[in-house]
TORNU-748456 format. One line per 2 residues: number of its first residue (from 1); their letters; for each residue x, y, z of N, C-alpha, C. Coordinates in steps of 0.1 Angstrom, whole numbers. Layout:
N
NUM> a> X Y Z X Y Z X Y Z  ...
//
This chain:
393
1> ml> 47 -68 63 33 -75 59 27 -75 41  45 -72 36 43 -71 21 39 -88 19
3> pi> 52 -95 24 51 -111 26 36 -118 19  26 -110 26 15 -117 21 6 -113 15
5> yd> 11 -100 11 6 -95 -10 10 -106 -19  25 -110 -19 35 -121 -26 32 -127 -27
7> qk> 26 -135 -13 17 -148 -14 10 -144 -21  -1 -136 -18 -16 -135 -25 -17 -135 -40
9> sr> -4 -129 -46 0 -128 -62 0 -144 -64  10 -150 -62 18 -165 -58 -1 -171 -62
11> ik> -8 -175 -53 -21 -179 -52 -25 -172 -72  -28 -166 -70 -31 -163 -84 -26 -167 -94
13> lv> -16 -168 -97 -7 -175 -105 -9 -189 -106  -14 -192 -97 -13 -212 -93 -30 -215 -102
15> iv> -36 -202 -96 -50 -205 -101 -53 -202 -119  -44 -198 -121 -40 -192 -132 -38 -197 -141
17> gv> -23 -210 -136 -18 -221 -140 -28 -234 -143  -35 -232 -129 -45 -247 -132 -57 -244 -143
19> al> -60 -231 -149 -70 -221 -153 -68 -233 -164  -54 -223 -171 -49 -227 -185 -45 -243 -185
21> li> -38 -250 -178 -39 -267 -176 -54 -267 -181  -62 -267 -170 -74 -276 -174 -77 -274 -190
23> ga> -78 -259 -194 -86 -255 -205 -74 -262 -218  -59 -263 -216 -51 -274 -225 -56 -284 -221
25> at> -59 -293 -215 -65 -305 -218 -76 -307 -221  -86 -299 -220 -100 -295 -224 -91 -298 -246
27> vi> -87 -285 -244 -86 -281 -262 -82 -300 -269  -68 -304 -262 -58 -315 -263 -74 -329 -265
29> yt> -80 -327 -255 -89 -338 -256 -95 -340 -269  -103 -328 -265 -122 -326 -281 -108 -327 -294
31> ni> -94 -316 -296 -89 -324 -312 -81 -339 -310  -82 -347 -298 -79 -362 -301 -102 -369 -309
33> lv> -106 -362 -305 -121 -373 -302 -119 -363 -327  -120 -350 -319 -121 -347 -334 -111 -353 -344
35> qr> -103 -360 -343 -94 -367 -356 -98 -377 -355  -103 -382 -344 -110 -395 -350 -119 -400 -355
37> ls> -129 -388 -353 -145 -383 -361 -137 -381 -373  -128 -372 -376 -124 -364 -394 -121 -384 -399
39> er> -108 -388 -396 -106 -398 -398 -125 -412 -403  -129 -414 -390 -141 -423 -392 -149 -416 -406
41> eq> -152 -400 -405 -159 -395 -421 -156 -395 -434  -135 -398 -432 -130 -397 -441 -131 -415 -447
43> kq> -134 -423 -437 -133 -441 -441 -151 -439 -445  -161 -435 -445 -170 -431 -446 -172 -429 -460
45> id> -167 -418 -464 -164 -414 -475 -159 -419 -488  -153 -424 -481 -142 -432 -494 -151 -450 -498
47> ly> -158 -451 -488 -167 -462 -489 -179 -457 -500  -179 -446 -497 -192 -437 -505 -185 -434 -519
49> ak> -180 -437 -520 -172 -430 -537 -173 -444 -544  -167 -460 -534 -167 -473 -538 -174 -474 -543
51> tq> -186 -468 -535 -199 -474 -535 -205 -469 -551  -202 -458 -548 -213 -447 -566 -200 -457 -577
53> ry> -191 -460 -573 -183 -463 -584 -189 -478 -589  -191 -487 -578 -201 -498 -581 -213 -498 -587
55> li> -220 -486 -584 -237 -484 -586 -234 -482 -598  -227 -476 -605 -221 -471 -623 -223 -480 -627
57> nt> -218 -490 -627 -205 -501 -629 -214 -518 -634  -225 -516 -623 -232 -527 -618 -248 -529 -623
59> ee> -251 -536 -625 -271 -537 -633 -277 -550 -628  -269 -552 -614 -279 -565 -607 -285 -549 -601
61> es> -298 -556 -598 -308 -542 -595 -306 -545 -578  -307 -560 -569 -309 -566 -562 -297 -556 -548
63> nv> -285 -557 -559 -271 -549 -549 -270 -537 -555  -277 -534 -563 -284 -512 -563 -292 -511 -549
65> sf> -303 -517 -545 -314 -512 -539 -304 -516 -525  -297 -523 -520 -287 -525 -510 -278 -519 -509
67> lm> -272 -516 -520 -261 -502 -514 -264 -489 -518  -280 -488 -518 -288 -471 -519 -291 -474 -501
69> te> -298 -486 -498 -301 -483 -489 -292 -484 -473  -284 -496 -472 -274 -493 -466 -261 -485 -467
71> ii> -255 -481 -469 -244 -468 -475 -247 -457 -480  -258 -452 -488 -256 -442 -494 -268 -439 -489
73> da> -273 -437 -486 -286 -433 -479 -283 -431 -462  -274 -442 -457 -268 -437 -446 -263 -428 -439
75> nn> -256 -422 -450 -250 -410 -451 -255 -400 -446  -262 -394 -433 -272 -386 -433 -263 -370 -423
77> ti> -251 -374 -428 -247 -357 -422 -231 -353 -431  -226 -357 -439 -215 -353 -442 -221 -350 -458
79> pv> -217 -338 -459 -223 -328 -475 -211 -334 -482  -221 -336 -495 -214 -350 -508 -215 -344 -520
81> il> -210 -342 -531 -216 -334 -540 -207 -339 -555  -213 -345 -563 -209 -357 -572 -207 -351 -580
83> ad> -201 -350 -591 -199 -341 -603 -195 -349 -614  -197 -345 -627 -193 -354 -640 -177 -342 -641
85> gd> -169 -348 -650 -158 -342 -656 -159 -330 -662  -173 -326 -670 -173 -313 -672 -184 -308 -659
87> nn> -182 -310 -649 -184 -300 -640 -202 -298 -633  -207 -312 -649 -219 -307 -641 -228 -317 -629
89> iv> -235 -311 -623 -241 -318 -609 -248 -332 -610  -239 -343 -609 -249 -355 -610 -260 -354 -597
91> da> -251 -352 -588 -258 -359 -570 -253 -349 -562  -259 -347 -554 -256 -338 -542 -268 -343 -529
93> hn> -258 -348 -518 -266 -349 -504 -260 -343 -493  -268 -341 -487 -269 -332 -472 -258 -315 -474
95> vn> -270 -314 -480 -261 -304 -490 -274 -296 -487  -275 -284 -475 -289 -275 -469 -295 -266 -486
97> ip> -294 -263 -492 -296 -253 -504 -311 -244 -499  -311 -236 -500 -314 -226 -493 -330 -230 -501
99> kg> -344 -224 -496 -356 -234 -502 -360 -213 -507  -365 -217 -522 -369 -209 -529 -358 -205 -543
101> ls> -351 -209 -546 -339 -213 -557 -347 -219 -561  -344 -211 -577 -349 -211 -589 -341 -227 -589
103> eq> -341 -240 -598 -332 -244 -603 -311 -246 -608  -319 -231 -616 -307 -228 -623 -296 -222 -612
105> as> -303 -215 -601 -299 -206 -588 -296 -216 -579  -302 -225 -579 -301 -241 -573 -284 -248 -576
107> ia> -280 -250 -590 -269 -257 -597 -258 -245 -596  -264 -229 -591 -246 -221 -589 -244 -222 -575
109> yl> -257 -223 -568 -254 -228 -552 -246 -235 -549  -254 -247 -553 -235 -263 -556 -225 -256 -557
111> hr> -219 -256 -569 -206 -251 -573 -203 -244 -562  -210 -229 -559 -202 -223 -553 -196 -236 -532
113> ei> -211 -244 -535 -205 -250 -524 -187 -262 -528  -192 -262 -544 -177 -272 -543 -163 -267 -546
115> et> -166 -252 -546 -153 -243 -543 -151 -244 -529  -160 -246 -518 -158 -244 -507 -151 -253 -503
117> mk> -160 -270 -506 -153 -280 -501 -143 -288 -508  -135 -279 -522 -120 -281 -525 -111 -272 -515
119> qq> -117 -260 -509 -105 -259 -494 -102 -273 -482  -114 -279 -480 -116 -288 -472 -107 -298 -474
121> hp> -106 -306 -486 -106 -320 -488 -104 -320 -505  -92 -325 -510 -91 -328 -526 -108 -338 -525
123> pi> -116 -336 -540 -121 -346 -544 -118 -361 -550  -125 -369 -549 -126 -383 -549 -130 -385 -563
125> vi> -116 -391 -568 -115 -397 -578 -125 -407 -585  -136 -414 -594 -140 -421 -594 -140 -423 -614
127> ei> -137 -436 -614 -134 -441 -625 -142 -452 -630  -156 -443 -639 -162 -449 -647 -161 -455 -660
129> ga> -150 -458 -665 -145 -469 -676 -146 -454 -691  -136 -459 -701 -137 -461 -713 -134 -438 -711
131> gl> -124 -438 -704 -121 -424 -698 -124 -421 -689  -138 -422 -687 -142 -407 -678 -145 -405 -668
133> rn> -145 -401 -661 -144 -399 -648 -158 -388 -637  -155 -390 -625 -166 -386 -621 -161 -380 -607
135> yl> -166 -366 -600 -159 -364 -589 -168 -361 -580  -163 -366 -565 -171 -367 -554 -164 -357 -547
137> yy> -173 -346 -540 -165 -336 -536 -177 -337 -520  -166 -334 -510 -172 -335 -496 -166 -321 -486
139> ke> -175 -320 -480 -170 -313 -463 -166 -320 -453  -165 -310 -439 -171 -316 -428 -188 -319 -422
141> ss> -185 -332 -417 -204 -325 -412 -204 -316 -404  -219 -306 -403 -217 -300 -392 -209 -305 -374
143> ll> -219 -317 -371 -210 -322 -361 -191 -321 -357  -187 -327 -364 -172 -322 -368 -173 -308 -366
145> tq> -178 -298 -375 -169 -287 -374 -177 -281 -354  -187 -285 -354 -192 -279 -339 -185 -287 -330
147> lr> -177 -291 -331 -165 -307 -322 -152 -299 -320  -152 -291 -334 -138 -289 -334 -141 -272 -327
149> yy> -150 -261 -327 -151 -252 -321 -152 -254 -309  -162 -265 -304 -166 -262 -292 -157 -259 -280
151> pl> -139 -267 -286 -134 -257 -269 -126 -242 -268  -130 -239 -278 -124 -223 -284 -140 -217 -273
153> vq> -150 -220 -279 -161 -214 -275 -161 -216 -256  -164 -231 -251 -157 -233 -240 -145 -222 -234
155> la> -139 -222 -239 -126 -215 -229 -129 -200 -230  -139 -196 -241 -143 -179 -243 -152 -181 -231
157> ii> -160 -184 -229 -170 -190 -219 -169 -187 -203  -156 -200 -204 -149 -196 -193 -138 -184 -191
159> gc> -133 -179 -201 -129 -166 -195 -131 -154 -193  -149 -152 -200 -160 -145 -196 -162 -144 -181
161> lg> -169 -158 -179 -174 -160 -162 -158 -157 -154  -141 -160 -157 -137 -155 -146 -133 -142 -150
163> vi> -135 -131 -158 -131 -120 -158 -146 -113 -152  -156 -119 -153 -169 -115 -142 -168 -116 -131
165> ay> -156 -134 -126 -154 -129 -111 -146 -125 -106  -134 -121 -118 -125 -111 -114 -125 -96 -103
167> fa> -136 -92 -115 -143 -79 -115 -152 -81 -97  -158 -88 -97 -166 -88 -85 -159 -92 -73
169> fs> -153 -101 -72 -146 -106 -65 -133 -89 -62  -131 -89 -64 -124 -70 -71 -128 -57 -63
171> ys> -140 -57 -70 -152 -49 -60 -156 -52 -48  -159 -70 -46 -162 -72 -28 -146 -67 -22
173> rr> -137 -71 -28 -122 -70 -17 -121 -53 -17  -122 -44 -21 -125 -28 -23 -136 -24 -17
175> ae> -149 -30 -15 -159 -23 -8 -152 -27 9  -149 -45 10 -145 -44 23 -138 -35 31
177> qn> -123 -33 21 -119 -32 28 -120 -15 28  -132 -8 19 -132 4 23 -144 8 41
179> rv> -148 -3 39 -152 -4 52 -143 -6 62  -129 -14 65 -125 -10 73 -114 0 77
181> wv> -112 6 62 -109 20 70 -116 32 70  -132 28 69 -138 36 75 -142 36 88
183> gl> -144 23 95 -142 19 109 -131 22 117  -121 20 111 -109 25 117 -111 36 119
185> ak> -113 49 105 -109 62 104 -116 68 119  -137 61 119 -141 68 130 -138 64 140
187> et> -138 48 147 -134 44 161 -118 60 164  -111 61 154 -101 67 157 -99 85 158
189> ah> -108 87 153 -109 101 158 -122 96 176  -133 90 169 -138 89 186 -126 86 202
191> ql> -118 79 193 -105 75 211 -97 90 208  -102 96 198 -88 110 200 -98 121 207
193> gt> -110 120 205 -116 130 210 -119 135 226  -119 121 233 -114 124 249 -103 134 254
195> pl> -89 128 251 -78 136 254 -78 144 249  -86 152 233 -85 161 233 -88 176 241
197> ss> -100 168 239 -108 181 253 -100 183 265  -96 173 268 -88 172 280 -76 186 278
199> lm> -67 183 269 -56 189 262 -61 205 257  -73 204 255 -73 215 248 -83 226 264
201> aw> -88 220 270 -86 229 282 -79 229 295  -65 223 294 -56 220 300 -48 239 298
203> qs> -43 233 279 -39 250 272 -44 260 271  -60 259 273 -71 270 279 -66 277 291
205> yl> -63 268 306 -65 268 318 -47 277 316  -40 269 310 -25 277 311 -29 285 301
207> se> -32 295 288 -31 303 286 -35 316 296  -46 315 307 -51 323 308 -47 325 322
209> se> -36 317 326 -29 317 341 -19 328 337  -15 337 344 -4 348 352 3 340 354
211> rf> 9 328 355 23 325 358 26 315 341  20 311 338 18 305 325 18 313 312
213> rh> 7 320 310 7 327 298 14 330 287  28 337 290 38 345 285 41 330 281
215> ep> 43 315 287 56 309 283 56 304 270  64 299 264 64 301 249 63 287 250
217> iv> 64 271 251 56 262 254 36 259 256  35 273 264 19 273 260 12 274 246
219> ee> 23 278 234 20 283 224 21 278 214  32 268 218 35 252 208 25 244 211
221> lg> 19 241 223 9 231 230 -3 233 221  -8 251 220 -17 255 212 -22 250 197
223> kd> -4 246 195 -3 246 177 -4 231 176  -2 223 187 -2 210 189 -22 206 191
225> vr> -25 212 201 -38 214 199 -44 212 188  -41 221 182 -50 226 167 -48 219 160
227> rl> -32 210 159 -27 200 154 -37 187 153  -41 186 165 -49 169 172 -65 175 167
229> qi> -68 183 162 -83 191 157 -80 186 149  -70 189 145 -74 193 120 -72 173 119
231> it> -59 167 130 -65 151 127 -75 145 123  -82 152 138 -93 148 144 -105 142 134
233> er> -105 155 123 -111 157 114 -107 153 100  -95 148 99 -91 146 91 -96 132 91
235> fs> -103 124 102 -98 108 103 -119 107 103  -125 123 106 -140 117 105 -145 119 93
237> ni> -137 123 84 -136 130 67 -136 117 57  -128 105 67 -128 92 62 -140 85 66
239> gs> -147 80 50 -157 74 43 -172 82 44  -173 94 47 -177 105 42 -171 117 28
241> vp> -181 122 20 -176 121 11 -169 142 9  -155 140 13 -151 156 15 -158 166 8
243> vl> -163 179 18 -159 194 3 -146 190 1  -143 193 -12 -136 199 -21 -139 217 -25
245> nd> -127 226 -21 -135 238 -23 -121 244 -36  -121 251 -37 -114 264 -44 -100 270 -38
247> en> -93 262 -33 -81 269 -31 -74 272 -37  -63 287 -35 -46 285 -33 -39 279 -31
249> il> -38 269 -39 -31 253 -43 -13 258 -34  -10 268 -37 7 273 -31 8 274 -18
251> rv> -2 285 -15 -7 290 1 -8 278 9  -16 268 4 -17 254 15 -6 249 15
253> te> 2 247 2 11 237 3 25 241 14  28 257 13 32 268 18 29 265 35
255> na> 16 259 34 13 260 53 17 252 59  12 238 47 15 223 52 32 224 53
257> ia> 42 228 42 52 229 49 55 232 61  58 243 61 57 257 74 54 245 90
259> yl> 45 239 86 39 233 102 46 221 102  51 212 88 61 200 88 77 203 92
261> qs> 82 212 88 95 219 85 99 220 102  94 224 117 95 226 122 92 213 134
263> rv> 88 206 125 91 185 132 93 179 129  102 184 120 113 168 114 130 175 117
265> sk> 137 167 115 156 170 110 157 185 107  167 199 120 167 208 114 176 203 102
267> kv> 184 191 98 188 185 87 185 188 75  174 186 79 165 187 59 159 199 57
269> vf> 164 205 45 159 216 36 153 216 31  137 217 31 122 216 19 129 235 10
271> ei> 123 229 1 123 247 -7 106 237 -17  99 251 -19 89 252 -31 91 260 -40
273> kt> 89 250 -50 86 260 -62 77 263 -68  72 273 -76 64 273 -90 63 276 -102
275> dl> 61 273 -109 53 277 -126 39 279 -128  36 282 -116 20 285 -123 19 302 -112
277> pr> 10 308 -120 4 319 -106 8 319 -95  5 329 -87 4 328 -72 -12 323 -60
279> dt> -14 331 -71 -34 328 -69 -41 316 -80  -34 308 -81 -38 293 -85 -46 286 -79
281> pa> -58 281 -80 -64 272 -74 -66 262 -75  -67 252 -71 -72 239 -74 -81 230 -62
283> kv> -87 223 -66 -101 217 -59 -94 207 -47  -92 209 -32 -90 201 -25 -94 205 -10
285> ni> -98 194 -6 -104 194 7 -86 199 24  -87 209 22 -73 208 28 -69 204 36
287> pl> -79 199 50 -71 186 59 -62 175 55  -73 168 46 -72 159 40 -61 158 24
289> yd> -59 169 18 -50 171 14 -33 172 17  -34 184 28 -23 181 42 -15 171 46
291> wv> -29 160 50 -23 145 53 -18 139 39  -25 142 32 -14 134 15 7 141 15
293> ie> 6 160 24 22 161 18 23 156 29  21 155 45 28 150 53 31 138 51
295> ni> 25 126 51 27 114 48 41 111 40  38 116 24 55 121 15 61 124 20
297> ck> 59 135 26 66 142 31 77 137 47  71 131 53 77 119 65 88 107 58
299> na> 79 101 46 84 89 46 98 95 34  99 108 28 107 113 25 122 113 35
301> vd> 121 118 45 131 119 55 134 108 60  119 99 64 128 87 66 141 82 56
303> am> 137 82 45 144 73 30 160 80 31  162 98 38 172 101 40 180 103 51
305> dg> 173 92 58 178 92 72 179 107 77  171 112 79 171 125 83 177 139 81
307> rg> 191 134 65 196 142 63 191 149 46  189 159 40 190 160 31 177 171 26
309> si> 173 170 14 163 181 2 152 172 5  139 180 4 130 179 -4 125 193 -13
311> ti> 120 185 -27 115 201 -30 100 196 -38  95 205 -31 76 205 -41 78 214 -51
313> hl> 76 210 -65 73 219 -77 58 221 -82  53 233 -84 40 233 -85 39 236 -101
315> rr> 30 228 -107 36 230 -126 16 222 -128  20 226 -151 9 226 -149 14 210 -158
317> pv> 6 200 -159 9 183 -165 15 188 -183  19 184 -188 19 183 -200 7 176 -210
319> rn> 3 171 -204 -9 167 -214 -21 172 -210  -28 173 -195 -37 183 -191 -37 198 -188
321> ks> -32 210 -198 -33 219 -191 -42 222 -177  -55 214 -174 -64 219 -168 -64 217 -154
323> qi> -52 208 -155 -54 204 -141 -33 204 -136  -35 203 -125 -20 207 -112 -13 192 -113
325> ai> 3 194 -111 14 184 -112 18 190 -99  23 181 -87 27 189 -70 37 176 -71
327> di> 51 178 -78 59 170 -77 66 171 -62  71 161 -56 76 160 -43 93 152 -43
329> td> 101 161 -46 114 146 -52 122 152 -34  130 144 -30 141 138 -18 152 132 -25
331> tg> 159 133 -17 174 131 -21 179 118 -9  165 107 -12 168 98 -4 177 87 -12
333> kg> 172 74 -1 176 60 -10 172 55 -24  157 58 -24 155 57 -35 147 43 -36
335> is> 145 42 -50 130 27 -46 136 20 -54  136 10 -57 137 -3 -71 127 -4 -80
337> ks> 127 -10 -90 113 -8 -103 108 -15 -101  112 -29 -92 105 -37 -87 96 -31 -79
339> km> 96 -23 -72 87 -21 -57 81 -3 -63  80 -2 -73 73 16 -76 58 10 -71
341> es> 51 -5 -76 36 -2 -74 37 -8 -57  42 -20 -55 50 -23 -40 43 -5 -31
343> vf> 50 2 -30 51 11 -20 36 17 -17  22 17 -23 13 19 -23 4 8 -15
345> lp> 9 -4 -17 1 -16 -6 2 -16 9  -14 -13 14 -11 -13 32 -2 -25 34
347> gy> 8 -23 42 13 -27 53 33 -27 45  25 -23 34 46 -23 30 53 -12 40
349> tt> 60 -15 37 74 -7 48 90 -9 49  97 -5 48 110 -9 49 116 -2 65
351> kk> 108 1 74 117 5 89 108 -1 95  121 -2 108 113 -13 114 97 -16 124
353> rg> 95 1 127 85 6 132 78 13 122  63 11 121 55 14 117 45 6 109
355> wg> 32 8 108 23 0 101 20 6 82  27 12 78 30 10 67 15 16 54
357> lg> 6 23 63 -1 29 57 -3 42 55  7 49 53 12 64 47 8 69 30
359> la> 15 57 26 12 60 10 4 59 8  -5 42 10 -19 41 8 -26 46 10
361> la> -27 57 18 -40 61 23 -37 72 19  -29 79 16 -26 89 6 -27 91 -7
363> kr> -24 79 -14 -31 70 -28 -46 77 -26  -49 63 -20 -67 66 -13 -71 79 -13
365> ii> -64 94 -5 -68 103 -5 -75 113 -20  -61 111 -26 -60 118 -39 -63 113 -47
367> en> -65 99 -49 -76 91 -61 -91 90 -60  -94 89 -45 -107 86 -42 -118 100 -43
369> yh> -110 107 -31 -118 116 -25 -116 127 -30  -101 128 -39 -100 144 -50 -103 138 -68
371> eg> -109 127 -68 -108 125 -85 -92 126 -90  -76 125 -80 -65 129 -91 -59 116 -89
373> rl> -48 118 -90 -38 106 -96 -28 110 -80  -19 94 -78 -13 96 -71 1 84 -78
375> fv> 15 90 -80 26 74 -85 42 79 -82  44 72 -90 59 72 -88 64 81 -105
377> kw> 69 92 -99 71 98 -112 84 89 -111  94 91 -103 112 91 -110 121 82 -100
379> se> 123 73 -98 132 70 -90 146 60 -95  155 68 -83 170 62 -84 173 54 -76
381> vg> 175 42 -73 183 39 -60 196 43 -57  198 48 -46 209 64 -43 207 79 -41
383> rg> 200 82 -54 198 90 -56 183 99 -48  171 92 -49 162 99 -47 145 90 -55
385> tt> 138 100 -51 127 94 -60 115 112 -60  108 109 -64 96 118 -72 89 110 -71
387> fr> 76 116 -65 62 112 -61 54 125 -68  48 122 -79 35 130 -80 26 127 -79
389> li> 16 141 -72 2 142 -69 -6 152 -85  -13 146 -94 -21 152 -100 -36 163 -88
391> ln> -41 170 -95 -55 175 -92 -58 184 -102  -73 184 -92 -81 192 -104 -78 205 -105
393> g> -77 211 -117 -78 225 -106 -89 237 -107
//
C-alpha cells in the first residue's frame, strides 16, 4: 500500500507546482503592466517638464491657459515638486501635505518628499536661461505603487488560504482516519467476543475435568485465553480515553517481554537493561503499552528472520529528566534513511503477508493516548534498528 502514499505525495507536489506556476505568471504579467505604466508616467513627466520650461519662457497668455488646462492640471496622479537652483520650492502637485501644518512646516515636509523622490528618480533639469535652472522632482503614482505590490499581496493571501486549507484538510483527514480506526477496533472487539466466550467455557471445563486438569496444555490454553481477553480490551480501549496509571515501568516491560519471549523463535535473545531505580513509575495504560512493545518486538523478530538479539534499555532522556525513554534495539536488516518516516505509515510493510498496521498503531497509541513520542532513533542497513519510546514519568 505504500505506493498509494507515494502517489499522494506526487499529487501534492503537482498541486504546489501548479500553484507556483500560477503565482509566477501573475507576478510576471503584473510586472509587465507595471513597466508599461511606469514608461507612460515617465513620458507624462517629460511632457510636464517641457511644459514648465515653455511656460517660464513664453509670454502668450492663450498658450499659457491651454497648457495649464491640458497638461499641468491633467496630471492628477503623479506627485511632482518643482524647485529652483537654490532648492526653494516653486510649485507642487499631487503631494498630500498633512493638514494643519504651518507654512514653514509644509515647506519642510516638501523637502523631505524631495529626498524620497531622489531615491526613485533623478530630477529633470529645466533650463530657464541665463544659466539658471529649475529641478523637477517626481515619484511613482499611488496607482503604480499599488499595482507593483499587488501580486505580492495576492500571493500572501493565496498562501494564507492555502495554509488554512491544508490544516483544515489534514484535520478532516485525521478525524476520518480516527473514525475508521475506532470503528475497526470496536468491530474487532465485538467479533472476538463470541469465540472468546466459547474458549473460556472450554478452558474452564478442561481445568475442572479430572482427566485434563493436570495437562500442561490446559494451563497454556488458559494463558492464551487471558491474552485474548487483553487483546479484546485493547481494541475496546481504542477510541475511548484510556486510563493512565502510575505503573512500575520496569516490571510492566518485563511482563510484556516474558509473554512474548515464549511465543517467538528460541533463537531470539531478549535482554532488558535499566539505568532507572527498579521502582520507577510511568504513566501508562498496561494493555495498550503491552501492545506497543509486542508490535515493535514482532517487527524486530521479522527483520532478523527469527535469529538475533533484542535489547530493551530504560533510561532518562538527556533533554527532559522528568520523562522516561525506552530504547528497543534489534540486530536486524535495518532501515534506509529514506524509509525512516515511512515505516509509521499505515500500509507500509516489507513482508509478503501483513497489513502494515503494527507500527502505525503503536505510534498512535504512544502519541495520541499516552502523549509521548515514538520514532526511529537509529538505524543502519545490515546492522539493526533502535526505536525510542518517550513516556511521561
